[in-house]
Biopython code that builds the backbone (N, CA, C, O; Angstrom):
import numpy as np
from Bio.PDB.StructureBuilder import StructureBuilder

atoms = [
    (1, "MET", "N", (1.331, -14.971, -11.111)),
    (1, "MET", "CA", (-0.032, -14.456, -11.264)),
    (1, "MET", "C", (-0.381, -12.952, -11.583)),
    (1, "MET", "O", (0.442, -12.132, -11.176)),
    (2, "LYS", "N", (-1.345, -12.535, -12.168)),
    (2, "LYS", "CA", (-1.478, -11.274, -12.213)),
    (2, "LYS", "C", (-2.832, -10.771, -11.393)),
    (2, "LYS", "O", (-3.896, -11.389, -11.355)),
    (3, "TYR", "N", (-2.556, -9.554, -10.772)),
    (3, "TYR", "CA", (-3.462, -8.952, -9.830)),
    (3, "TYR", "C", (-3.998, -7.874, -10.365)),
    (3, "TYR", "O", (-3.404, -7.135, -11.150)),
    (4, "LEU", "N", (-5.410, -7.687, -9.881)),
    (4, "LEU", "CA", (-6.162, -6.640, -10.418)),
    (4, "LEU", "C", (-6.461, -5.712, -9.185)),
    (4, "LEU", "O", (-7.034, -6.283, -8.257)),
    (5, "ILE", "N", (-6.239, -4.691, -9.053)),
    (5, "ILE", "CA", (-6.367, -3.514, -7.906)),
    (5, "ILE", "C", (-7.345, -2.697, -8.142)),
    (5, "ILE", "O", (-7.343, -2.090, -9.213)),
    (6, "ASP", "N", (-8.239, -2.529, -7.340)),
    (6, "ASP", "CA", (-9.340, -1.467, -7.157)),
    (6, "ASP", "C", (-8.928, -0.550, -6.078)),
    (6, "ASP", "O", (-8.900, -0.859, -4.887)),
    (7, "THR", "N", (-8.585, 0.687, -6.611)),
    (7, "THR", "CA", (-7.918, 1.505, -5.661)),
    (7, "THR", "C", (-9.037, 2.416, -4.807)),
    (7, "THR", "O", (-8.741, 2.976, -3.751)),
    (8, "THR", "N", (-10.213, 2.475, -5.349)),
    (8, "THR", "CA", (-11.368, 3.023, -4.610)),
    (8, "THR", "C", (-11.772, 2.364, -3.534)),
    (8, "THR", "O", (-12.022, 2.951, -2.482)),
    (9, "GLN", "N", (-11.893, 0.911, -3.700)),
    (9, "GLN", "CA", (-12.534, 0.096, -2.588)),
    (9, "GLN", "C", (-11.427, -0.713, -1.740)),
    (9, "GLN", "O", (-11.617, -1.533, -0.842)),
    (10, "LYS", "N", (-10.166, -0.225, -2.307)),
    (10, "LYS", "CA", (-9.029, -1.161, -1.595)),
    (10, "LYS", "C", (-9.108, -2.558, -1.751)),
    (10, "LYS", "O", (-8.779, -3.206, -0.757)),
    (11, "LEU", "N", (-9.457, -3.177, -2.740)),
    (11, "LEU", "CA", (-9.687, -4.484, -2.972)),
    (11, "LEU", "C", (-8.626, -5.108, -4.119)),
    (11, "LEU", "O", (-8.396, -4.588, -5.211)),
    (12, "ILE", "N", (-8.039, -6.352, -3.602)),
    (12, "ILE", "CA", (-7.113, -7.081, -4.714)),
    (12, "ILE", "C", (-7.822, -8.253, -5.110)),
    (12, "ILE", "O", (-8.325, -9.039, -4.307)),
    (13, "HIS", "N", (-7.859, -8.366, -6.346)),
    (13, "HIS", "CA", (-8.548, -9.403, -7.269)),
    (13, "HIS", "C", (-7.230, -10.239, -7.748)),
    (13, "HIS", "O", (-6.091, -9.816, -7.944)),
    (14, "ARG", "N", (-7.751, -11.560, -7.875)),
    (14, "ARG", "CA", (-6.827, -12.435, -8.616)),
    (14, "ARG", "C", (-7.384, -12.418, -10.366)),
    (14, "ARG", "O", (-8.490, -12.792, -10.755)),
    (15, "SER", "N", (-6.457, -11.970, -11.067)),
    (15, "SER", "CA", (-7.376, -11.940, -12.513)),
    (15, "SER", "C", (-7.841, -13.184, -12.922)),
    (15, "SER", "O", (-8.941, -13.169, -13.473)),
    (16, "SER", "N", (-7.241, -14.346, -12.783)),
    (16, "SER", "CA", (-7.804, -15.690, -13.194)),
    (16, "SER", "C", (-9.120, -15.966, -12.590)),
    (16, "SER", "O", (-9.914, -16.707, -13.169)),
    (17, "PHE", "N", (-9.436, -15.337, -11.305)),
    (17, "PHE", "CA", (-10.718, -15.658, -10.617)),
    (17, "PHE", "C", (-11.751, -14.589, -10.651)),
    (17, "PHE", "O", (-12.856, -14.745, -10.129)),
    (18, "VAL", "N", (-11.357, -13.409, -11.318)),
    (18, "VAL", "CA", (-12.380, -12.346, -11.097)),
    (18, "VAL", "C", (-13.465, -12.609, -11.885)),
    (18, "VAL", "O", (-13.252, -13.272, -12.900)),
    (19, "ARG", "N", (-14.677, -12.212, -11.633)),
    (19, "ARG", "CA", (-15.946, -12.585, -12.173)),
    (19, "ARG", "C", (-16.973, -11.335, -11.975)),
    (19, "ARG", "O", (-16.686, -10.343, -11.306)),
    (20, "ASP", "N", (-18.219, -11.526, -12.658)),
    (20, "ASP", "CA", (-19.115, -10.577, -12.366)),
    (20, "ASP", "C", (-19.459, -10.173, -10.995)),
    (20, "ASP", "O", (-19.665, -8.977, -10.789)),
    (21, "SER", "N", (-19.540, -10.962, -10.097)),
    (21, "SER", "CA", (-19.884, -10.754, -8.672)),
    (21, "SER", "C", (-18.868, -9.962, -7.867)),
    (21, "SER", "O", (-19.127, -9.408, -6.799)),
    (22, "CYS", "N", (-17.674, -9.958, -8.483)),
    (22, "CYS", "CA", (-16.677, -9.133, -7.748)),
    (22, "CYS", "C", (-16.922, -7.773, -8.110)),
    (22, "CYS", "O", (-16.416, -6.967, -7.329)),
    (23, "ALA", "N", (-17.579, -7.267, -9.111)),
    (23, "ALA", "CA", (-17.916, -6.027, -9.372)),
    (23, "ALA", "C", (-16.702, -5.203, -10.061)),
    (23, "ALA", "O", (-16.898, -4.046, -10.435)),
    (24, "PHE", "N", (-15.549, -5.778, -10.205)),
    (24, "PHE", "CA", (-14.428, -5.129, -10.966)),
    (24, "PHE", "C", (-14.635, -4.338, -11.783)),
    (24, "PHE", "O", (-14.189, -3.191, -11.797)),
    (25, "HIS", "N", (-15.451, -4.923, -12.703)),
    (25, "HIS", "CA", (-15.790, -4.110, -14.101)),
    (25, "HIS", "C", (-16.561, -2.916, -13.931)),
    (25, "HIS", "O", (-16.592, -2.126, -14.874)),
    (26, "THR", "N", (-17.241, -2.634, -12.793)),
    (26, "THR", "CA", (-17.793, -1.316, -12.381)),
    (26, "THR", "C", (-16.834, -0.231, -12.020)),
    (26, "THR", "O", (-17.171, 0.952, -11.973)),
    (27, "THR", "N", (-15.583, -0.681, -11.755)),
    (27, "THR", "CA", (-14.503, 0.367, -11.194)),
    (27, "THR", "C", (-13.999, 1.061, -12.317)),
    (27, "THR", "O", (-13.706, 0.445, -13.342)),
    (28, "SER", "N", (-13.846, 2.513, -12.201)),
    (28, "SER", "CA", (-13.426, 3.251, -13.359)),
    (28, "SER", "C", (-12.095, 2.835, -13.655)),
    (28, "SER", "O", (-11.442, 2.141, -12.875)),
    (29, "LEU", "N", (-11.657, 3.249, -14.795)),
    (29, "LEU", "CA", (-10.470, 2.947, -15.343)),
    (29, "LEU", "C", (-9.227, 3.659, -14.555)),
    (29, "LEU", "O", (-8.143, 3.106, -14.369)),
    (30, "GLU", "N", (-9.559, 4.961, -14.129)),
    (30, "GLU", "CA", (-8.823, 5.495, -13.306)),
    (30, "GLU", "C", (-8.369, 5.261, -12.102)),
    (30, "GLU", "O", (-7.445, 5.839, -11.530)),
    (31, "SER", "N", (-9.321, 4.027, -11.557)),
    (31, "SER", "CA", (-9.217, 3.573, -10.130)),
    (31, "SER", "C", (-8.745, 2.193, -10.297)),
    (31, "SER", "O", (-9.033, 1.382, -9.417)),
    (32, "ARG", "N", (-8.094, 1.843, -11.258)),
    (32, "ARG", "CA", (-7.538, 0.253, -11.375)),
    (32, "ARG", "C", (-6.031, 0.279, -11.541)),
    (32, "ARG", "O", (-5.529, 1.215, -12.162)),
    (33, "GLU", "N", (-5.373, -0.555, -11.098)),
    (33, "GLU", "CA", (-4.125, -0.995, -11.283)),
    (33, "GLU", "C", (-3.979, -2.377, -11.529)),
    (33, "GLU", "O", (-4.862, -3.142, -11.141)),
    (34, "SER", "N", (-2.808, -2.873, -12.226)),
    (34, "SER", "CA", (-2.571, -4.231, -12.218)),
    (34, "SER", "C", (-1.172, -4.572, -12.082)),
    (34, "SER", "O", (-0.342, -3.779, -12.527)),
    (35, "THR", "N", (-0.772, -5.717, -11.489)),
    (35, "THR", "CA", (0.537, -6.045, -11.257)),
    (35, "THR", "C", (0.703, -7.637, -11.165)),
    (35, "THR", "O", (-0.194, -8.445, -10.925)),
    (36, "HIS", "N", (1.933, -7.879, -11.388)),
    (36, "HIS", "CA", (2.463, -9.374, -11.110)),
    (36, "HIS", "C", (3.183, -9.554, -9.811)),
    (36, "HIS", "O", (3.568, -10.653, -9.414)),
    (37, "SER", "N", (3.337, -8.510, -9.212)),
    (37, "SER", "CA", (4.211, -8.634, -8.033)),
    (37, "SER", "C", (3.427, -8.937, -6.704)),
    (37, "SER", "O", (2.579, -8.186, -6.222)),
    (38, "GLU", "N", (3.793, -10.032, -6.226)),
    (38, "GLU", "CA", (3.354, -10.486, -4.933)),
    (38, "GLU", "C", (3.683, -9.583, -3.836)),
    (38, "GLU", "O", (2.894, -9.292, -2.938)),
    (39, "LEU", "N", (4.931, -9.132, -3.947)),
    (39, "LEU", "CA", (5.603, -8.023, -2.954)),
    (39, "LEU", "C", (4.630, -6.739, -2.965)),
    (39, "LEU", "O", (4.169, -6.263, -1.927)),
    (40, "TYR", "N", (4.389, -6.272, -4.145)),
    (40, "TYR", "CA", (3.618, -5.015, -4.183)),
    (40, "TYR", "C", (2.317, -5.497, -3.487)),
    (40, "TYR", "O", (1.974, -4.811, -2.523)),
    (41, "VAL", "N", (1.642, -6.410, -3.762)),
    (41, "VAL", "CA", (0.295, -6.823, -3.369)),
    (41, "VAL", "C", (0.425, -6.830, -1.681)),
    (41, "VAL", "O", (-0.388, -6.250, -0.961)),
    (42, "GLN", "N", (1.381, -7.451, -1.266)),
    (42, "GLN", "CA", (1.479, -7.754, 0.178)),
    (42, "GLN", "C", (1.791, -6.361, 0.879)),
    (42, "GLN", "O", (1.386, -6.210, 2.032)),
    (43, "LYS", "N", (2.403, -5.460, 0.328)),
    (43, "LYS", "CA", (2.710, -4.107, 0.753)),
    (43, "LYS", "C", (1.426, -3.223, 0.821)),
    (43, "LYS", "O", (1.285, -2.347, 1.673)),
    (44, "LEU", "N", (0.545, -3.499, -0.091)),
    (44, "LEU", "CA", (-0.621, -2.664, -0.121)),
    (44, "LEU", "C", (-1.642, -3.342, 1.085)),
    (44, "LEU", "O", (-2.478, -2.691, 1.711)),
    (45, "ILE", "N", (-1.387, -4.709, 1.246)),
    (45, "ILE", "CA", (-2.256, -5.204, 2.459)),
    (45, "ILE", "C", (-1.656, -4.575, 3.706)),
    (45, "ILE", "O", (-2.359, -3.941, 4.493)),
    (46, "ASP", "N", (-0.323, -4.757, 3.884)),
    (46, "ASP", "CA", (0.343, -4.484, 5.258)),
    (46, "ASP", "C", (0.421, -3.018, 5.534)),
    (46, "ASP", "O", (0.440, -2.658, 6.711)),
    (47, "GLU", "N", (0.467, -2.175, 4.620)),
    (47, "GLU", "CA", (0.844, -0.715, 4.590)),
    (47, "GLU", "C", (-0.443, 0.220, 4.358)),
    (47, "GLU", "O", (-0.634, 1.251, 5.003)),
    (48, "GLU", "N", (-1.348, -0.291, 3.305)),
    (48, "GLU", "CA", (-2.342, 0.611, 3.098)),
    (48, "GLU", "C", (-3.819, -0.056, 3.213)),
    (48, "GLU", "O", (-4.849, 0.233, 2.604)),
    (49, "GLN", "N", (-3.607, -0.920, 4.074)),
    (49, "GLN", "CA", (-5.017, -1.687, 4.525)),
    (49, "GLN", "C", (-5.928, -2.067, 3.320)),
    (49, "GLN", "O", (-7.148, -1.903, 3.366)),
    (50, "TYR", "N", (-5.317, -2.552, 2.305)),
    (50, "TYR", "CA", (-6.021, -3.151, 1.139)),
    (50, "TYR", "C", (-6.702, -4.619, 1.869)),
    (50, "TYR", "O", (-6.355, -5.155, 2.921)),
    (51, "LYS", "N", (-7.572, -4.952, 1.093)),
    (51, "LYS", "CA", (-8.200, -6.465, 1.573)),
    (51, "LYS", "C", (-8.139, -7.274, 0.182)),
    (51, "LYS", "O", (-8.121, -6.751, -0.933)),
    (52, "LYS", "N", (-8.114, -8.539, 0.442)),
    (52, "LYS", "CA", (-8.251, -9.515, -0.987)),
    (52, "LYS", "C", (-9.749, -9.671, -0.880)),
    (52, "LYS", "O", (-10.456, -9.652, 0.127)),
    (53, "CYS", "N", (-10.091, -9.841, -2.241)),
    (53, "CYS", "CA", (-11.374, -9.939, -2.652)),
    (53, "CYS", "C", (-11.733, -11.429, -2.072)),
    (53, "CYS", "O", (-11.054, -12.416, -2.356)),
    (54, "GLU", "N", (-12.968, -11.470, -1.164)),
    (54, "GLU", "CA", (-13.214, -12.788, -0.795)),
    (54, "GLU", "C", (-13.616, -13.802, -1.928)),
    (54, "GLU", "O", (-13.355, -14.994, -1.766)),
    (55, "ARG", "N", (-14.296, -13.327, -3.164)),
    (55, "ARG", "CA", (-14.804, -14.334, -4.077)),
    (55, "ARG", "C", (-13.390, -14.678, -4.805)),
    (55, "ARG", "O", (-13.142, -15.875, -4.950)),
    (56, "CYS", "N", (-12.567, -13.852, -5.213)),
    (56, "CYS", "CA", (-11.237, -14.238, -5.837)),
    (56, "CYS", "C", (-10.277, -15.218, -5.287)),
    (56, "CYS", "O", (-9.539, -15.978, -5.914)),
    (57, "TYR", "N", (-10.442, -15.041, -3.720)),
    (57, "TYR", "CA", (-9.493, -15.677, -2.884)),
    (57, "TYR", "C", (-10.223, -16.777, -2.086)),
    (57, "TYR", "O", (-9.768, -17.153, -1.006)),
    (58, "SER", "N", (-11.264, -17.257, -2.570)),
    (58, "SER", "CA", (-11.850, -18.259, -1.753)),
    (58, "SER", "C", (-11.218, -19.651, -2.313)),
    (58, "SER", "O", (-10.846, -19.808, -3.476)),
    (59, "THR", "N", (-11.168, -20.527, -1.399)),
    (59, "THR", "CA", (-10.440, -21.819, -1.521)),
    (59, "THR", "C", (-11.310, -22.551, -2.574)),
    (59, "THR", "O", (-10.687, -23.122, -3.469)),
    (60, "ILE", "N", (-12.763, -22.619, -2.595)),
    (60, "ILE", "CA", (-13.457, -23.265, -3.482)),
    (60, "ILE", "C", (-14.050, -22.273, -4.415)),
    (60, "ILE", "O", (-14.742, -21.331, -4.026)),
    (61, "TYR", "N", (-13.728, -22.536, -5.792)),
    (61, "TYR", "CA", (-14.126, -21.876, -6.702)),
    (61, "TYR", "C", (-15.608, -22.167, -7.109)),
    (61, "TYR", "O", (-15.875, -23.209, -7.707)),
    (62, "LYS", "N", (-16.581, -21.244, -6.785)),
    (62, "LYS", "CA", (-18.162, -21.542, -7.365)),
    (62, "LYS", "C", (-18.277, -20.647, -8.411)),
    (62, "LYS", "O", (-17.710, -19.555, -8.399)),
    (63, "ARG", "N", (-18.989, -21.047, -9.331)),
    (63, "ARG", "CA", (-19.501, -20.246, -10.381)),
    (63, "ARG", "C", (-20.981, -19.481, -9.842)),
    (63, "ARG", "O", (-21.835, -19.958, -9.094)),
    (64, "ASP", "N", (-20.954, -18.318, -10.413)),
    (64, "ASP", "CA", (-22.082, -17.342, -10.104)),
    (64, "ASP", "C", (-23.228, -17.816, -10.875)),
    (64, "ASP", "O", (-24.300, -17.213, -10.821)),
]
sb = StructureBuilder()
sb.init_structure("model")
sb.init_model(0)
sb.init_chain("A")
sb.init_seg("    ")
for serial, (resi, resn, name, xyz) in enumerate(atoms, 1):
    if name == "N":
        sb.init_residue(resn, " ", resi, " ")
    sb.init_atom(name, np.array(xyz, "f"), 0.0, 1.0, " ", f" {name:<3s}", serial, name[0])
structure = sb.get_structure()
């Protein structure tokens, strides 16, 4: 899975589920990262206090 990372808001998005309500599209290009590494994502959560985007990680996908 590909992850999109907002380094300004410290949010991690799942690229397959990111949508307008996540507001990732408003993040400047300089404040974006992407990765396929689950280990890197977990490191950001554990060590850098990043959070998972509630919209991307919700168990039930709802269209906006």
